[in-house]
C-alpha positions in Angstrom: -17.8 12.6 7.5 -16.5 9.2 8.6 -15.0 8.9 12.1 -13.4 6.1 14.1 -13.8 4.9 17.7 -10.4 4.7 19.3 -11.4 2.8 22.4 -11.0 -0.6 20.8 -7.8 -1.7 19.0 -6.0 1.5 20.1 -2.4 1.6 21.1 -1.0 -0.1 24.2 1.7 1.6 26.2 4.2 -1.0 24.9 3.2 -0.4 21.3 3.5 3.3 21.6 7.0 3.0 23.1 8.2 0.5 20.5 6.9 2.7 17.7 8.7 5.7 19.0 12.0 3.8 19.7 12.2 1.3 16.9 9.8 2.7 14.3 7.4 -0.3 14.1 5.4 -2.8 16.2 3.6 -6.0 15.4 0.2 -7.4 16.2 0.7 -11.1 15.6 -2.9 -12.2 15.4 -4.7 -9.1 14.1 -6.8 -11.0 11.5 -8.1 -14.6 11.5 -7.3 -17.2 8.9 -10.8 -17.1 7.4 -10.6 -13.3 7.0 -7.2 -13.6 5.3 -8.4 -16.3 3.0 -11.4 -14.1 2.1 -9.1 -11.2 1.2 -6.8 -13.5 -0.9 -9.8 -15.0 -2.7 -11.3 -11.6 -3.5 -8.0 -10.3 -4.9 -7.6 -13.4 -7.1 -11.2 -13.0 -8.4 -10.4 -9.3 -9.2 -7.2 -10.4 -11.0 -9.2 -12.7 -13.2 -11.8 -10.0 -13.8 -9.1 -7.6 -14.9 -7.1 -10.0 -17.0 -10.2 -11.2 -19.0 -11.8 -7.7 -19.4 -12.4 -6.4 -22.9 -13.3 -3.0 -21.5 -9.8 -2.3 -20.2 -6.9 -1.6 -22.6 -3.7 -3.5 -22.3 -2.0 -0.3 -21.0 -4.6 0.0 -18.2 -4.1 -3.6 -17.3 -0.4 -3.0 -17.1 -0.9 -0.1 -14.8 -2.9 -2.2 -12.3 -1.1 -5.6 -12.6 2.7 -5.6 -12.4 3.9 -8.8 -14.0 6.6 -11.0 -12.5 9.4 -10.9 -15.1 11.1 -14.0 -13.6 8.4 -16.5 -14.6 7.0 -17.9 -17.9 3.5 -18.0 -16.3 1.3 -15.5 -18.2 -1.9 -15.4 -16.2 -3.0 -15.5 -12.6 -1.3 -14.8 -9.2 1.9 -16.7 -10.1 2.4 -14.4 -13.1 2.3 -11.2 -10.9 4.6 -9.2 -8.6 2.1 -6.7 -7.3 -1.2 -4.9 -7.9 -1.3 -1.1 -8.0 -3.9 0.7 -5.9 -6.6 -1.9 -5.3 -8.7 0.7 -3.4 -9.5 2.6 -6.6 -11.8 -0.1 -7.9 -12.9 -2.3 -5.0 -15.3 -1.1 -2.3 -14.6 -4.4 -0.4 -10.9 -3.5 -0.2 -11.7 0.1 0.9 -13.7 -1.3 3.8 -10.7 -3.4 4.7 -8.4 -0.4 4.7 -10.8 1.3 7.2 -11.0 -1.8 9.5 -10.8 -0.6 13.1 -7.9 -3.0 13.7 -5.9 -0.9 11.5 -7.5 2.5 11.8 -7.8 3.0 15.5 -4.1 2.7 16.1 -3.3 4.8 13.0 -5.5 7.7 14.1 -3.8 7.7 17.5 -0.4 8.1 15.8 -1.2 10.3 12.8 -4.5 12.0 13.6 -8.2 11.9 12.9 -8.2 13.4 9.4 -6.7 10.9 6.9 -6.5 9.7 3.3 -4.7 6.7 1.8 -2.0 7.7 -0.7 -1.4 4.2 -1.9 -2.0 0.5 -1.2 -0.1 -2.4 -2.6 -0.7 -6.1 -2.9 2.5 -8.2 -3.2 2.3 -11.8 -4.5 6.0 -12.9 -4.2 5.4 -16.2 -6.0 7.2 -19.4 -5.0 10.8 -19.5 -6.3 10.4 -16.3 -8.5 9.5 -13.6 -6.0 12.0 -10.8 -6.4 13.8 -8.9 -3.5 13.4 -5.3 -2.7 16.4 -3.3 -1.6 16.7 -1.1 1.5 14.5 1.9 1.1 12.1 4.3 2.8 8.5 4.7 1.7 8.7 8.3 2.9 11.4 9.0 0.2 8.8 8.2 -2.5 6.1 10.2 -0.7 8.4 13.3 -0.4 8.6 13.4 -4.2 4.8 13.6 -4.5 3.5 15.4 -1.4 4.3 18.3 0.9 2.9 19.3 4.2 0.7 22.5 4.4 1.5 23.0 8.1 5.3 22.4 8.0 5.6 19.0 9.6 8.0 16.4 8.1 6.5 13.9 5.7 7.5 10.9 8.0 5.4 12.5 10.8 2.4 12.8 8.6 2.3 9.1 7.4 2.2 5.6 8.6 2.2 2.2 6.8 0.6 -1.1 7.7 1.8 -4.4 6.4 -0.6 -7.4 6.6 0.8 -11.0 6.2 -1.4 -13.0 3.9 0.9 -16.1 4.4 3.3 -17.1 7.1 6.3 -15.0 6.3 9.9 -16.2 7.1 13.4 -15.9 5.8 13.0 -18.8 3.4 10.0 -17.2 1.5 11.3 -13.7 1.6 10.0 -12.0 4.7 10.3 -8.3 5.5 13.5 -7.0 7.1 13.8 -3.8 9.1 16.6 -1.7 10.8 15.1 -0.8 14.2 15.5 2.9 15.0 16.5 3.9 11.5 13.3 6.1 11.2 15.1 8.6 13.5 17.5 9.5 10.7 14.7 11.2 8.8 14.4 10.9 5.0 17.8 9.9 3.5 19.1 9.9 -0.1 18.2 7.0 -2.4 20.2 5.9 -5.5 19.5 3.8 -8.5 19.6 0.0 -8.1 22.4 -1.5 -10.2 20.5 -4.7 -10.9 17.3 -5.7 -12.7 16.8 -8.4 -10.1 15.1 -6.0 -7.7 11.4 -5.2 -7.7 12.0 -1.5 -7.0 14.7 0.5 -8.7 15.7 2.8 -5.8 17.8 1.9 -2.8 19.6 3.2 0.3 23.2 2.1 0.8 23.5 1.2 4.5 26.6 0.9 6.6 28.0 -2.4 7.9 26.9 -1.4 11.4 23.3 -0.8 10.3 23.3 -4.0 8.4 24.3 -5.9 11.5 21.4 -4.3 13.4 18.9 -5.5 10.7 16.4 -8.1 11.8 13.9 -10.3 10.0 10.2 -9.7 10.6 9.0 -13.4 10.7 5.3 -13.3 11.3 2.3 -15.7 11.0 -0.5 -15.4 8.5 -2.8 -12.6 9.8 -0.1 -10.6 11.6 -0.2 -6.8 11.1 2.9 -4.7 11.2 2.6 -0.9 11.8 5.7 1.0 10.6 6.9 4.6 10.4 7.4 5.4 6.7 11.0 6.6 7.3 11.9 3.1 8.7 14.5 1.4 6.5 13.2 -1.9 5.3 13.7 -4.5 2.6 12.7 -8.0 1.6 14.7 -11.0 0.3 13.9 -13.3 -2.6 11.4 -16.1 -2.2 13.5 -19.2 -2.4 10.7 -21.5 -1.1 7.8 -23.4 -2.7 5.3 -21.2 -1.0 3.8 -17.8 -1.8 4.6 -14.9 0.5 1.7 -12.5 -0.1 1.3 -9.2 1.8 -1.1 -6.3 1.7 0.2 -2.8 2.4 -1.9 0.2 3.1 -0.5 3.7 3.8 -2.3 6.5 5.7 -1.5 10.2 5.5 -2.7 13.4 7.2 -5.3 15.5 5.4 -3.0 18.5 5.8 -0.8 17.1 3.0 -1.0 18.7 -0.5 0.4 17.7 -3.9 3.7 19.1 -5.1 3.1 21.5 -7.9 3.1 20.1 -11.4 3.0 16.5 -10.3 1.3 14.0 -12.7 -2.3 13.6 -11.5 -2.5 9.9 -12.4 -0.8 7.3 -14.7 -1.6 7.4 -18.4 -4.9 5.8 -19.2 -6.4 6.1 -15.7 -7.2 9.9 -15.6 -10.9 9.2 -15.9 -10.9 6.8 -12.9 -11.3 7.7 -9.2 -8.5 9.8 -7.6 -5.3 7.9 -6.9 -5.8 8.7 -3.3 -8.6 7.3 -1.2 -10.6 9.1 1.5 -10.3 7.4 4.9 -11.9 9.5 7.6 -12.3 13.0 9.1 -12.0 16.2 7.2 -10.7 17.0 3.7 -9.0 20.4 3.9 -9.1 23.2 1.3 -5.9 23.3 -0.8 -4.9 19.8 0.3 -5.4 16.4 -1.3 -9.0 15.9 -2.3 -10.4 12.4 -2.9 -13.3 10.9 -4.8 -16.4 10.5 -2.6 -17.2 6.9 -1.8 -20.5 7.0 -3.7 -18.6 8.0 -6.9 -15.8 5.5 -6.5 -15.6 2.5 -8.7 -16.9 -0.8 -7.4 -15.7 -3.7 -9.6 -16.7 -6.2 -6.9 -20.2 -5.9 -8.4 -18.8 -7.2 -11.8 -17.4 -10.5 -10.3 -19.0 -13.4 -12.0 -19.7 -11.5 -15.2 -17.7 -9.3 -17.7 -16.4 -6.0 -16.7 -18.1 -3.3 -18.8 -17.4 0.3 -19.8 -20.1 1.4 -17.4 -18.2 -0.4 -14.5 -15.1 1.7 -15.1 -16.8 5.0 -15.6 -17.1 7.6 -12.8 -19.6 10.3 -12.5 -19.9 13.1 -15.1 -19.1 15.7 -12.4 -15.9 14.0 -11.4 -14.9 13.6 -15.0 -15.3 17.4 -15.4 -13.1 18.0 -12.3 -10.4 15.7 -13.8 -10.6 17.5 -17.1 -10.1 20.9 -15.4 -7.2 19.5 -13.3 -8.9 19.6 -9.9 
C-alpha cells in the first residue's frame, strides 16, 4: 500500500485559508523548467507512438487523442486539443501524478486513501486553441460517482492544474470565480456553439462575471482547486502554445453510480479508467488496476507499439469480462 509523507510540500496556513475561502491556491514555482520540458517531451513522444501505431484501431486512437477541429494540421501536437487519461498507458505519467509536490497537499485536504478519476493534457495550439465555458468539474463527477459515506462530491475531490507554458490572457489562460465553490454543484446546460471544447456550461450572473479573475501563471506553476470552483478558459489568440496538465484526486470512499458505462468503446480490455494513488482501496468502492498490471507504453518509445504492449493480464481481462 502506497503512502505519502506530509511533512514536505504540505499546506501552509495561508494556502489552507485561501483554499477554504476562494476555492483555489497557486504554487508559482512548483516544478522547474527542465522538469516541465521533460513532461512535454514525453507526451509528444507518446503522441507520435500512438499516431503511428498499427496495433491501435482508429477508434482507440480517437478515444485517446482529441483532435483540434479548428486546424488543418493532421498530426502532432498542433493537431490536438487534448489527450484522454494519459495515466492508463504511461508509468512515467503515473509517477508524476504521485509526485509529493502534488500529493502531500492533496492528502491534507482530501485524505490518505485516494484514486485518480481522470487526468487531462490540454495542448491549446497557437491561434486555434478553443475556449472552455464556465463549468464545474464536480458536475461531471456527480454523473459518474457517488459517495459511500454521504459526503458531497466536491468534498471528496480536488484538482491540480500544472502550467506547461507561461499562461496569460493572450494565450488563453484559466479564469476562476473566487468563492464560487461555496455554491455547491449547480446546474449545467448545453453550450449553444461548436466553438467550445466542452459542450456543457454554467450561466453566471453579471455580478459573478465581474468577480472573475485570470489565473496568469508562469511555466511550472501548480494550481490546486476545489472541483466545485467555477472556471473557464479563453481562446488562444497568440502565436504560443498554452499547454496544461490536469490531474484529479478522489477519496477511496467513492463508488460508481449503478449502470454507468465502465469504459469507452474499444478500451474495455485496457487498465481501469481510474488510477490507484495511495492508501486503501475499499470494498464496494472504486477498484483500480494494480500498478504491476497497468500498461507501460513508455517502454515502446523508439519502436513500434505492439499488441503485447496494450494487453493487460489475463486475470484483469476476466474481471473486466465479468463487470468487476
